[in-house]
C-alpha positions as CSV (number, residue, x, y, z in Angstrom):
1,M,-68.1,0.1,-0.1
2,T,-71.6,-0.7,-1.0
3,T,-72.8,-4.2,-1.8
4,R,-75.8,-4.4,-4.1
5,P,-77.5,-7.7,-3.8
6,V,-79.4,-9.8,-6.3
7,V,-83.0,-10.2,-5.2
8,F,-85.2,-13.2,-5.8
9,L,-88.9,-12.2,-5.6
10,M,-90.7,-15.5,-5.7
11,G,-94.0,-17.0,-4.8
12,P,-96.9,-19.0,-6.1
13,T,-98.9,-17.9,-9.2
14,G,-101.5,-15.3,-8.3
15,A,-99.7,-14.1,-5.1
16,G,-98.9,-10.6,-6.5
17,K,-95.3,-10.7,-7.5
18,T,-95.6,-8.2,-10.3
19,A,-97.5,-5.7,-8.1
20,T,-94.9,-6.1,-5.5
21,A,-92.1,-5.4,-8.0
22,L,-93.9,-2.3,-9.2
23,A,-94.3,-1.0,-5.7
24,L,-90.6,-1.8,-5.1
25,C,-89.4,0.3,-8.1
26,A,-90.7,3.4,-6.3
27,L,-88.5,2.6,-3.3
28,A,-85.2,1.3,-4.7
29,P,-83.2,1.5,-8.0
30,I,-84.1,-1.9,-9.4
31,E,-84.4,-3.6,-12.7
32,A,-86.8,-6.6,-13.2
33,I,-85.7,-9.9,-14.7
34,S,-88.6,-12.3,-15.4
35,V,-88.2,-15.9,-14.2
36,D,-91.3,-17.3,-15.9
37,A,-91.3,-20.3,-18.3
38,A,-94.5,-19.1,-19.9
39,Q,-93.9,-15.4,-20.3
40,I,-90.9,-16.0,-22.6
41,Y,-93.3,-16.7,-25.5
42,R,-94.3,-13.9,-27.9
43,G,-98.0,-13.8,-28.6
44,L,-99.1,-15.4,-25.3
45,D,-99.8,-12.3,-23.3
46,I,-103.2,-12.6,-21.6
47,G,-103.0,-16.3,-20.5
48,T,-99.5,-15.9,-19.1
49,A,-100.5,-12.8,-17.1
50,K,-97.6,-10.8,-18.4
51,P,-97.0,-7.3,-17.0
52,T,-99.1,-4.9,-19.1
53,A,-97.5,-2.4,-21.5
54,G,-98.0,0.3,-18.9
55,E,-96.4,-1.8,-16.2
56,R,-93.5,-2.5,-18.3
57,R,-93.0,1.1,-19.1
58,A,-92.9,1.8,-15.4
59,L,-90.6,-1.1,-14.7
60,P,-89.0,-2.8,-17.8
61,H,-88.7,-6.5,-17.5
62,S,-85.9,-8.6,-19.2
63,L,-86.5,-12.1,-20.5
64,I,-90.1,-11.6,-21.6
65,D,-91.1,-12.2,-25.3
66,I,-87.7,-13.9,-26.1
67,R,-88.9,-17.0,-27.8
68,S,-91.5,-18.0,-30.4
69,V,-94.2,-20.5,-29.4
70,A,-92.5,-23.1,-31.7
71,E,-89.3,-23.0,-29.6
72,S,-88.4,-24.6,-26.3
73,Y,-86.3,-22.9,-23.6
74,S,-84.1,-24.7,-21.1
75,A,-83.0,-23.9,-17.6
76,A,-79.5,-23.8,-19.0
77,A,-80.5,-21.1,-21.5
78,F,-82.3,-19.2,-18.8
79,A,-79.4,-19.2,-16.4
80,E,-77.1,-17.9,-19.1
81,D,-79.6,-15.2,-20.2
82,A,-80.3,-14.2,-16.5
83,R,-76.6,-13.9,-15.7
84,R,-76.2,-11.5,-18.6
85,A,-79.2,-9.5,-17.5
86,I,-77.9,-9.3,-14.0
87,E,-74.5,-8.0,-15.1
88,A,-76.2,-5.4,-17.4
89,A,-78.3,-4.2,-14.4
90,R,-75.3,-4.0,-12.1
91,E,-73.4,-2.0,-14.7
92,R,-76.2,0.5,-14.6
93,D,-75.9,0.6,-10.8
94,R,-79.3,-1.0,-10.4
95,V,-80.4,-3.9,-8.2
96,P,-81.4,-6.9,-10.2
97,V,-84.8,-8.3,-9.0
98,L,-85.6,-11.6,-10.5
99,V,-89.4,-12.0,-10.4
100,G,-91.3,-15.1,-11.2
101,G,-92.5,-18.6,-10.1
102,S,-90.4,-21.0,-12.2
103,S,-88.6,-22.6,-9.3
104,F,-86.2,-24.8,-11.3
105,Y,-85.0,-21.7,-13.2
106,F,-84.1,-20.0,-9.9
107,H,-82.4,-23.1,-8.7
108,A,-80.4,-23.5,-11.9
109,L,-79.2,-19.9,-11.7
110,E,-78.2,-20.1,-8.0
111,Y,-76.7,-23.5,-7.8
112,G,-75.9,-24.6,-11.3
113,L,-77.5,-27.4,-13.3
114,P,-77.6,-31.1,-12.4
115,E,-75.4,-33.6,-14.3
116,I,-77.4,-34.8,-17.2
117,P,-76.5,-38.2,-18.8
118,P,-77.2,-38.5,-22.6
119,S,-80.5,-40.0,-23.6
120,D,-80.8,-43.7,-23.8
121,P,-83.1,-44.7,-26.7
122,A,-83.8,-48.2,-25.2
123,L,-84.6,-46.9,-21.8
124,R,-86.8,-44.1,-23.2
125,A,-88.7,-46.7,-25.3
126,A,-89.2,-48.8,-22.2
127,L,-90.5,-45.8,-20.2
128,L,-92.9,-44.9,-23.0
129,A,-94.2,-48.4,-23.1
130,E,-94.7,-48.3,-19.3
131,R,-96.5,-45.0,-19.7
132,D,-98.9,-46.6,-22.2
133,A,-99.4,-49.7,-20.0
134,K,-99.6,-48.1,-16.5
135,G,-100.5,-44.5,-17.2
136,L,-98.6,-41.3,-16.7
137,P,-99.5,-41.0,-13.0
138,A,-97.6,-44.2,-12.3
139,L,-94.4,-42.7,-13.8
140,Y,-94.9,-39.4,-12.0
141,G,-95.3,-41.3,-8.7
142,E,-92.0,-43.1,-9.3
143,L,-90.3,-39.8,-10.1
144,M,-91.7,-38.3,-6.8
145,R,-90.1,-41.2,-5.0
146,R,-86.7,-41.0,-6.8
147,D,-86.3,-37.3,-7.2
148,P,-89.1,-35.3,-5.4
149,Q,-87.4,-31.9,-5.9
150,R,-87.3,-32.3,-9.6
151,A,-90.8,-33.8,-9.7
152,L,-92.2,-30.7,-7.9
153,A,-90.9,-28.6,-10.8
154,I,-92.8,-30.6,-13.4
155,A,-96.6,-30.7,-14.0
156,P,-98.0,-34.2,-13.4
157,T,-99.6,-33.9,-16.9
158,D,-96.3,-33.2,-18.7
159,P,-95.3,-36.5,-20.3
160,Q,-92.1,-35.4,-22.1
161,R,-90.5,-33.9,-19.0
162,I,-91.6,-36.7,-16.7
163,V,-90.2,-39.3,-19.0
164,R,-86.9,-37.5,-19.4
165,A,-86.5,-36.8,-15.7
166,L,-87.2,-40.5,-14.9
167,E,-84.8,-41.6,-17.6
168,I,-82.1,-39.5,-15.9
169,A,-83.0,-40.8,-12.4
170,R,-82.9,-44.5,-13.5
171,T,-79.7,-44.0,-15.5
172,L,-77.8,-42.5,-12.6
173,G,-79.5,-44.6,-9.9
174,R,-79.7,-41.6,-7.7
175,V,-80.8,-38.0,-7.6
176,P,-78.7,-35.9,-10.1
177,Q,-76.2,-33.8,-8.3
178,A,-75.7,-30.1,-9.1
179,V,-72.4,-29.1,-10.8
180,A,-71.5,-27.1,-7.7
181,P,-72.7,-28.0,-4.2
182,A,-72.6,-24.3,-3.2
183,P,-74.3,-21.2,-4.8
184,V,-72.5,-20.3,-8.0
185,L,-73.7,-16.7,-8.3
186,P,-70.9,-14.3,-7.3
187,Y,-73.2,-11.9,-5.5
188,P,-75.2,-11.9,-2.3
189,V,-78.7,-13.1,-2.8
190,L,-81.8,-12.0,-0.9
191,K,-84.6,-14.4,-1.3
192,F,-88.2,-13.5,-0.6
193,A,-91.4,-15.4,-1.2
194,I,-94.7,-13.6,-1.1
195,N,-98.0,-15.3,-0.4
196,P,-101.2,-14.4,1.4
197,R,-101.2,-15.8,4.9
198,E,-104.7,-17.2,4.4
199,R,-104.7,-20.1,1.9
200,G,-108.2,-19.3,0.9
201,E,-107.1,-15.8,-0.2
202,L,-104.7,-17.3,-2.7
203,H,-107.3,-19.7,-4.0
204,R,-109.7,-16.7,-4.4
205,R,-107.1,-14.7,-6.3
206,I,-106.4,-17.6,-8.6
207,A,-110.0,-18.1,-9.4
208,V,-110.5,-14.3,-10.0
209,R,-107.5,-14.1,-12.2
210,F,-108.4,-17.1,-14.3
211,H,-111.9,-15.8,-15.0
212,R,-110.4,-12.5,-15.9
213,I,-107.9,-13.8,-18.4
214,L,-110.7,-16.0,-19.8
215,T,-112.8,-13.0,-20.6
216,R,-109.9,-10.8,-21.7
217,G,-108.6,-12.9,-24.5
218,L,-107.4,-16.3,-23.5
219,M,-109.6,-18.1,-26.1
220,E,-108.3,-15.9,-28.9
221,E,-104.7,-16.5,-28.0
222,A,-105.4,-20.3,-27.6
223,A,-107.1,-20.4,-31.0
224,W,-104.1,-18.7,-32.6
225,L,-101.7,-21.0,-30.8
226,F,-103.4,-24.3,-31.6
227,G,-104.1,-23.1,-35.1
228,L,-100.3,-23.1,-35.8
229,N,-100.4,-26.9,-35.8
230,L,-97.3,-27.2,-33.7
231,P,-96.0,-30.6,-32.8
232,A,-97.6,-32.1,-29.7
233,T,-94.3,-31.9,-27.9
234,A,-94.2,-28.1,-28.1
235,P,-94.0,-26.8,-24.5
236,A,-96.3,-23.8,-25.2
237,L,-99.2,-26.2,-25.8
238,R,-98.9,-27.6,-22.3
239,L,-99.1,-24.3,-20.4
240,V,-101.8,-24.0,-17.8
241,G,-104.8,-22.2,-19.3
242,Y,-103.9,-22.8,-22.9
243,R,-103.9,-26.6,-22.3
244,Q,-107.5,-26.4,-21.0
245,A,-108.5,-24.0,-23.8
246,G,-107.1,-26.4,-26.3
247,E,-109.2,-29.2,-24.9
248,Y,-112.3,-27.1,-25.3
249,L,-111.4,-26.0,-28.9
250,R,-110.9,-29.7,-29.8
251,G,-114.4,-30.5,-28.4
252,K,-113.0,-32.6,-25.5
253,I,-114.6,-30.6,-22.7
254,P,-117.6,-28.3,-22.6
255,Y,-117.1,-24.6,-22.1
256,N,-118.5,-24.6,-18.5
257,E,-115.7,-27.1,-17.6
258,L,-112.9,-24.9,-19.0
259,A,-112.8,-22.4,-16.2
260,A,-113.2,-25.1,-13.5
261,Q,-110.3,-27.2,-14.9
262,G,-108.2,-24.1,-15.4
263,V,-108.6,-23.0,-11.8
264,V,-107.8,-26.5,-10.5
265,A,-104.7,-26.7,-12.7
266,T,-103.6,-23.3,-11.5
267,R,-104.1,-24.2,-7.9
268,Q,-102.1,-27.4,-8.4
269,L,-99.3,-25.3,-10.0
270,A,-99.3,-23.0,-7.0
271,K,-99.1,-25.9,-4.6
272,R,-96.0,-27.3,-6.3
273,Q,-94.4,-23.8,-6.2
274,L,-95.1,-23.5,-2.5
275,T,-93.8,-26.9,-1.7
276,W,-90.5,-26.1,-3.5
277,L,-90.1,-22.8,-1.8
278,R,-90.8,-24.2,1.7
279,A,-87.9,-26.5,1.3
280,D,-85.4,-23.6,1.1
281,P,-84.6,-22.3,4.6
282,A,-83.0,-19.1,3.1
283,V,-86.4,-17.8,1.8
284,R,-88.0,-15.1,3.8
285,W,-91.8,-15.3,3.7
286,L,-93.8,-12.1,3.4
287,D,-97.6,-11.8,3.8
288,A,-99.1,-10.5,0.5
289,G,-102.6,-10.5,1.8
290,G,-104.8,-7.4,2.1
291,P,-105.2,-4.5,-0.3
292,R,-101.8,-3.0,0.7
293,G,-100.0,-6.3,0.5
294,P,-97.7,-5.4,-2.4
295,E,-96.7,-2.1,-0.8
296,S,-96.0,-3.7,2.6
297,C,-93.9,-6.5,1.0
298,A,-92.0,-3.9,-1.1
299,A,-91.2,-1.8,1.9
300,I,-89.7,-4.8,3.7
301,I,-87.7,-5.8,0.6
302,G,-86.5,-2.2,0.1
303,D,-85.3,-2.0,3.7
304,A,-83.3,-5.2,3.2
305,I,-81.7,-4.0,0.0
306,D,-80.8,-0.7,1.7
307,A,-79.4,-2.5,4.8
308,M,-77.2,-4.8,2.6
309,A,-76.1,-2.0,0.4
310,H,-74.8,0.0,3.4
311,G,-73.5,-2.9,5.3
312,S,-75.9,-2.6,8.2
């Protein structure tokens, strides 16, 4: 009897996950499921580095373009959608490959969601007052001390999620526990993280990619996004790249600072993603460096899929 696994294809932003998935589809019968909190939004294509139309024809991706920019999307909603997409792929006798960098989404799918107490208006008001008095970095620092794993999944500049996570930590008085202590997916999972072995190579790729999206339409997408006059709490407004473009459009930073700040923010995001991934001993790291990096990584993943499918 064959055993088709579910594959987690993870890694920091800019590492080459999409290219690896495309190389893998030539080696194994796979379907891609996006695990990206930014690529869910319709209309935000360039700045989120979505797979191109041609790439998606070669390898269709589920869970892209499933929300409007006015909507939010939770880890609970992702886990439910991803489970349905996994089942659909398996029914077609394909290997589901979950591709992306949203670490908390992967964790929610594999282990279930933490227990979440209801919001406490008085505590939230107190936290907001502390934010105004001490600054957001002070609250983020406390969250890092109380629940470092959750903090690593949140940008230090995201006030809504920081306040809510700290509200939960203070209410419980401890780190929230997952609903189930063991994996909840009823399938074997192969977990891979791709990343160039040389840190400087990832930084170079991040800079090249940000400048590329800046010249290919980021500003037009950002002008459209911020022209919708969404509430300040809309998650789409806080996405890396769009947030910096919004600062420029509002006249808060000069254009020559836009790219520099965008690259720094992207590198910070990549660092948080890497820190999260390194905490998981089940992750197998693959070197995505060099011009043939995606093909080399895909070959290793394809061999692992084949070995599990045939019980070797």
